[in-house]
N, C-alpha and C positions, 0 to 999 in steps of 0.2 A: 677525579677526574674534574672537564676543564665546563664544562656546565653550572658545577658548588661556587663558579669566581664571578664574580658579577659582570658585567660587562662597562667595558673602563665607560663607554656615551651616557650610562646614569648616576654615575657615582663622581664623573666629572667630564661632563660636555662640556663644555670650553675649549680645556683643553684638545679632547678629540677636533671641536672645529678649528680650531688653531690650527694643529698638526695637520690635521687635512688639505688645510688652503695653503701651508708652508711646505708641505711635499707634491706637492701640485704643482711648486711655482719652480721648485727644482728636481722639476721631470721626473717625478719619482712615483708614476702617476700608479702602475701595482703595485705601493706601500698605500698613498690615502685609499684606495680600495678598499683595502685591507684594515685598517687603520677603524676604521665603523667595527670593528665582531673582533676586539681585541681586548682581553677579559683582563682584568685584577688578578693576579696571580698573589699575587702579598706588596707591600709595601716596603724599601728600599732597610730601614729602621738602624743607617751609624749610628741616629741621633746628632750630626751637623742640622744647623739651624736655617740652613742653606739648601738644606739637599732637599726638593721632596719628590725624588725619584720612584719610578716604583714595576715593579718584572708582571710581563705578559705575559711570560711563559712562565715551569719547571724546569728552573735550571738549578744541578747541584754550589752553593754559593762556593767562589773564590777558584772554580776550575776554568779552563779557558773555554770557549766554546768552541774551538774548532776547525776543519776546514768548512767554509762558505762562510764564511763572521765577515762580518764588512760596518759599520762604521757608520752614519749620517748624522752629520753635524746640520742644521734647519740655523737661518735667522731670526727668528722670533725680535719681534720689538721690546722685550726687556728679557735679559740674563740669559742662560743658554738651552739647547735640546737640540740631546743628539743622543738616537739612537741607534740600540745592537741588534745586528739582522742579522741570520746564519739564514739559506736556501732562502731569501723574500721574506722569512717570513721576522717581523716586530718579536722580538724579545725581553726589549726591554727598556723602556724611554728614563733617560737624565735627562733631568729638573735641574736645574739650577740656578744660582741667584732671581728667585724670580718671588712677584709680589704671590699672599698663600690662595692655595687655589681652593674653592669654597667646595665640599666634601655634597652633591646632594643621596638622598635617598639613591640604592642601585634597586638599577630597575630592569626587567628582560628584556 
């Protein structure tokens, strides 16, 4: 159940502030509005030291997203932020080659 997962803004508030601003700059207003309510479902777990990617919705690993999927590549000042979006819902945030994110205690 989604409510069991913490809000990303409670764990990584700086990420959500940056993500929202970048989405607005790209004209992705609907996604910017949705970003505030993203849930931290899982972390990537690949083990690569340059990756801090997070899953924001349930999805079977190793399977394609299917119809309605698109990638939204953003232009942060450092590293890469790429979103997997399905039908206007952010499913995954690829966070690569960026300074370590500082985790805060999850808040609803």
